[in-house]
C-alpha atoms as one frame of an Amber mdcrd trajectory, in Angstrom:
protein
 106.088  70.079  85.492 107.954  67.709  83.237 110.163  66.557  86.103 107.091
  65.672  88.153 105.768  63.631  85.258 108.913  61.571  84.756 108.511  58.023
  86.056 110.977  56.828  88.633 112.834  54.425  86.369 113.616  57.149  83.797
 114.628  59.658  86.465 116.801  57.027  88.094 118.372  56.187  84.756 119.299
  59.806  84.069 120.738  60.256  87.561 122.720  57.040  87.241 124.109  58.148
  83.881 125.204  61.477  85.288 126.765  60.029  88.445 128.663  57.204  86.776
 129.809  58.877  83.561 133.166  60.018  84.990 133.905  56.552  86.375 132.746
  54.829  83.192 134.919  57.006  81.003 137.975  55.760  82.878 136.949  52.122
  82.289 135.785  52.331  78.657 137.566  53.299  75.468 134.691  55.611  74.514
 131.439  56.772  76.086 128.826  59.124  74.605 125.598  60.140  76.322 122.652
  62.046  74.836 119.799  63.231  77.080 116.837  65.107  75.588 113.584  66.775
  76.581 110.966  66.155  73.880 107.544  67.380  72.806 105.051  66.385  70.122
 101.934  68.235  68.950  99.193  66.952  66.630  97.383  69.691  64.747  94.056
  67.839  64.770  92.331  65.548  67.219  92.341  61.922  66.157  89.448  60.694
  64.017  89.689  57.288  65.676  86.936  57.324  68.349  88.503  54.509  70.369
  91.787  56.410  70.739  91.846  58.939  73.581  95.124  60.827  73.742  96.238
  64.398  74.297  97.174  66.369  71.193 100.201  67.773  73.056 102.678  65.457
  74.771 105.951  65.974  76.617 108.650  63.447  77.217 112.272  62.561  77.806
 114.736  60.260  76.106 118.234  59.040  76.817 120.837  57.308  74.696 124.121
  55.805  75.865 126.775  54.617  73.428 129.985  52.926  74.563 132.800  50.749
  73.265 135.752  48.864  74.727 138.385  46.551  73.318 139.457  43.356  75.048
 142.530  42.323  73.102 141.310  41.014  69.734 137.628  41.396  70.634 135.665
  44.657  70.710 132.453  45.397  72.601 130.026  47.986  71.170 126.855  48.999
  72.988 124.036  51.464  72.396 121.121  51.681  74.838 117.961  53.740  74.324
 115.128  54.762  76.676 112.066  56.919  76.010 109.186  58.235  78.088 106.059
  60.073  76.917 103.430  61.863  78.973 100.447  60.867  76.805 101.164  57.456
  75.276 102.332  54.454  77.295 103.346  52.757  74.016 106.124  55.360  73.850
 107.413  54.433  77.312 110.014  51.829  76.514 113.662  50.843  76.374 115.575
  49.148  73.578 119.028  47.676  73.134 120.012  49.203  69.812 123.437  47.581
  69.954 125.277  45.137  72.223 127.716  43.117  70.149 131.104  41.463  70.337
 133.223  41.465  67.193 136.709  40.449  66.192 138.843  40.275  63.055 141.442
  37.664  62.256 143.159  38.315  58.969 140.485  38.817  56.319 137.812  37.088
  58.392 135.618  38.851  60.960 133.003  37.423  63.317 130.318  39.306  65.247
 127.362  38.362  67.437 124.854  40.011  69.735 122.440  42.847  68.911 122.984
  45.521  66.265 121.277  47.970  63.927 122.265  47.641  60.270 121.779  50.143
  57.494 121.633  48.934  53.911 120.800  51.284  51.054 121.718  54.590  49.472
 118.459  56.521  48.917 117.235  59.580  50.806 113.505  58.827  50.673 112.763
  55.088  50.990 115.408  52.422  51.554 113.954  49.344  49.874 116.933  47.106
  50.682 117.169  47.968  54.394 115.420  44.781  55.489 117.157  43.329  58.564
 115.965  45.513  61.465 112.452  46.268  62.628 111.506  49.937  62.155 110.862
  51.958  65.308 107.905  54.041  64.152 107.477  55.351  67.697 110.513  57.493
  66.884 110.101  58.128  63.144 107.552  57.290  60.449 110.139  57.181  57.641
 111.443  53.746  58.744 114.976  55.099  59.165 115.102  54.629  62.959 115.586
  50.946  63.760 115.251  48.643  66.750 118.073  46.312  67.657 118.226  42.891
  65.947 119.793  39.762  67.446 122.318  38.317  64.990 125.471  36.352  64.315
 127.627  37.108  61.275 130.699  35.948  59.418 132.414  38.298  56.948 135.376
  38.102  54.591 137.269  41.201  53.450 138.175  41.456  49.771 140.697  43.709
  48.049 137.842  46.059  47.069 134.874  45.143  49.226 133.490  42.658  51.709
 131.019  39.751  51.743 129.050  38.612  54.777 126.537  36.025  55.998 123.969
  36.827  58.705 121.894  34.558  60.919 118.918  36.322  62.553 117.446  33.970
  65.181 114.795  36.298  66.649 111.954  38.270  65.078 110.622  41.401  66.798
 107.102  42.579  65.982 106.478  46.254  65.338 105.276  48.393  68.239 102.564
  50.868  67.259 101.985  54.065  69.258  98.454  55.411  69.742  99.234  58.223
  67.301  99.570  58.557  64.439  96.302  56.616  64.269  95.398  54.499  61.242
  91.624  54.956  61.286  91.146  52.085  63.755  93.093  50.961  66.818  95.956
  48.511  66.238  95.491  45.123  67.874  98.045  43.940  70.442  97.715  40.429
  68.997  99.877  39.757  65.926  99.248  37.107  63.270 101.764  35.336  61.045
 101.596  33.610  57.702 101.566  29.833  58.371 102.285  30.714  62.036 105.905
  31.193  60.955 107.806  33.691  63.112 111.518  33.683  62.311 114.185  36.327
  62.062 115.600  34.882  58.864 118.945  34.675  57.106 120.723  37.234  54.938
 123.826  37.736  52.843 125.435  40.849  51.401 128.421  41.663  49.250 129.715
  45.236  49.011 132.108  46.125  46.169 134.068  49.214  45.026 135.163  49.955
  41.469 136.631  53.465  41.050 133.701  55.890  41.541 131.173  53.048  41.473
 130.011  51.360  44.693 127.423  48.585  44.619 126.057  45.801  46.791 124.264
  42.517  46.148 122.150  40.972  48.869 119.723  38.230  49.813 117.161  37.965
  52.601 114.662  35.278  53.561 112.446  35.406  56.626 109.531  37.233  58.225
 108.915  40.623  56.610 109.460  43.424  59.108 106.620  45.607  57.800 103.217
  44.033  58.530  99.996  44.244  56.584  97.259  45.899  58.633  94.223  43.659
  58.161  90.669  44.257  59.313  88.945  40.949  59.872  85.118  40.693  59.513
  83.228  42.415  62.333  86.482  43.479  63.989  86.785  46.982  65.426  90.580
  47.084  65.104  93.387  46.442  62.650  95.514  43.325  63.113  99.217  43.300
  62.132  99.740  40.337  59.782 103.361  39.348  59.131 104.107  37.500  55.913
 107.121  35.526  54.745 109.334  37.151  52.141 112.311  36.204  50.000 114.339
  39.055  48.505 117.144  39.600  46.041 118.645  43.031  46.727 120.785  45.495
  44.826 121.918  49.033  45.606 124.493  51.231  43.923 126.038  54.697  43.929
 127.989  56.285  41.106 129.821  59.581  41.609 130.347  61.768  38.555 131.822
  65.261  38.406 128.434  66.961  38.819 125.853  64.321  39.790 125.460  61.404
  42.161 123.419  58.538  40.752 121.664  56.193  43.199 119.635  53.033  42.716
 117.987  50.527  45.008 116.281  47.464  43.547 114.457  44.565  45.149 112.682
  41.548  43.718 111.364  38.382  45.293 108.283  36.420  46.319 105.523  37.054
  48.852 102.174  35.307  49.328 102.898  33.015  46.387 103.625  35.699  43.789
 106.658  37.627  42.588 107.205  41.362  42.936 109.569  44.124  41.815 110.407
  47.368  43.615 112.849  50.096  42.640 114.082  53.490  43.802 116.210  55.401
  41.319 117.479  58.883  42.079 119.827  61.781  41.440 121.627  64.178  43.765
 122.944  67.474  42.461 125.195  69.712  44.607 124.878  73.480  44.205 127.929
  75.625  44.900 126.589  79.049  43.845 125.633  80.010  47.426 128.790  78.909
  49.213 128.995  82.221  51.062 125.820  81.521  53.076 125.181  77.815  52.488
 127.374  74.756  52.426 126.631  71.205  51.337 123.477  72.253  49.464 122.165
  69.184  47.641 118.993  68.852  45.536 117.407  65.399  45.428 115.036  63.692
  42.984 113.974  60.042  43.377 111.318  57.847  41.796 109.940  54.861  43.731
 108.036  52.051  42.040 106.579  48.983  43.760 104.208  46.642  41.933 102.877
  45.186  45.208 100.470  48.135  45.505  98.690  47.992  48.870 101.128  45.306
  50.048 104.145  47.582  49.565 106.314  48.296  52.601 105.858  52.073  52.345
 103.529  54.601  50.746 105.889  54.833  47.767 104.567  52.630  44.952 104.484
  55.086  42.042 105.882  58.202  43.673 108.182  61.055  42.782 110.224  62.384
  45.723 111.779  65.852  45.553 113.917  67.305  48.295 116.901  69.282  49.437
 119.353  69.141  52.304 121.678  71.938  53.270 123.635  73.497  56.092 124.050
  77.187  56.851 127.698  78.159  56.894 127.502  80.643  59.778 125.542  78.754
  62.461 125.794  75.096  61.347 121.991  74.797  61.122 120.940  71.760  59.066
 117.693  71.636  57.090 116.107  68.747  55.173 113.030  69.062  52.932 111.170
  66.164  51.332 108.022  66.151  49.202 106.364  63.221  47.445 103.710  63.029
  44.753 101.919  59.789  43.846 101.372  59.598  40.089  98.680  56.950  40.521
  96.245  58.788  42.799  97.652  62.345  43.160  98.351  61.947  46.891 100.969
  64.270  48.383 103.183  64.088  51.441 105.768  66.522  52.860 108.143  66.797
  55.781 110.605  69.388  57.053 113.341  68.723  59.603 115.729  71.171  61.254
 118.751  70.806  63.516 120.818  73.534  65.150 123.861  73.186  67.391 123.868
  75.800  70.163 127.323  74.846  71.448 129.535  71.786  71.909 126.981  70.174
  74.233 123.530  71.506  73.317 121.531  71.155  70.099 117.882  71.422  69.106
 115.897  69.331  66.644 112.491  69.943  65.068 110.347  68.189  62.483 106.966
  68.792  60.849 105.096  66.114  58.870 101.938  66.493  56.828  99.771  64.633
  54.328  98.835  67.424  51.920  96.227  65.362  50.073  95.269  61.701  49.870
  92.570  59.679  48.153  91.058  56.492  49.560  93.065  54.462  47.024  96.278
  55.576  48.781  95.443  53.634  51.925  98.672  54.289  53.824  98.547  58.061
  53.393  94.747  58.275  53.599  94.887  56.754  57.083  97.323  59.516  58.108
  95.538  62.484  56.520  94.491  63.893  59.916  97.670  62.904  61.719  99.924
  65.856  60.887 102.270  66.670  63.740 105.278  68.708  64.802 107.903  67.554
  67.245 110.683  69.384  69.024 113.557  68.290  71.254 116.539  69.838  72.989
 119.563  67.575  73.491 122.448  67.645  75.925 125.281  65.390  74.777 128.621
  64.681  76.393
């Protein structure tokens, strides 16, 4: 049934990947392909009357990653395509990466499209500001869309500093579900009609067991405010300008890992402060059955309140991540409690490798409780879902 539902362009893409992979491997330095069948189930029907969508959806996704070196210059590419049976907003393609880079002495230059990851925390990465979040794939803002860029970096004895020019801004794409109480408008608005990718800088430094980074970003904020204008029957994404000073650090001791992300800056004419401070503690008592068992505790504070870029503004996050020694199954648990309004959120993810080519992934998300003051979580209180996928990678 799923094969009959696949649109022609996705089916053609998968066939083309399979037929050309052998040839491509002989032309490229590296080639990795991941093809998956996916499913998503919402436990409740949406409370948004204007949204009509099946609670159960099937789909397919493909990801191709390749690299090749041309003398001093290297090409890296990562292409992504997704199709969903119930939501046409989840039928899309994205260039996650397509960049040329080269290094000459201590200097390196890169340009094209890329996904960057800045930050050290497990729950919310406050300093990860360059790329637009792909919430069609994940609500935790950890999956990113590609960002057009040009960069210049200089390697130090113990670190690296870089400058980034981001000429293009990409607005967030909202799927039909999870719904936010009202439909999301297809028309975006911008503060002062300013729509720019921005500029950024980052310095990463190493001192013994201490690793830290200092950064700067100025441009259009990637996370929009969802505004309901008078007499409107939908929410309008409103993108504001932001200027950020960024800091993140990791310190490794004999028994604990200390992590901190900090951000301050100005938005809408006023200053703000946000912080995520956390601890990771490895447990070795169960090495016979578990490996890499780590307990996590993080506290997120953001004085922007409703204007914060996530639901964490006065929240304690508790979690654990571990891997079973016998079957390489990976599990990640995360729970958050808001000290301001007693709202609670939890998620569980699971990954299991069947063999060298096949693996399965599953995830369950739920808002355990939410008051109207916690607007982000309150809008998702009936949007609990589970998703499952089986991947073939080669």
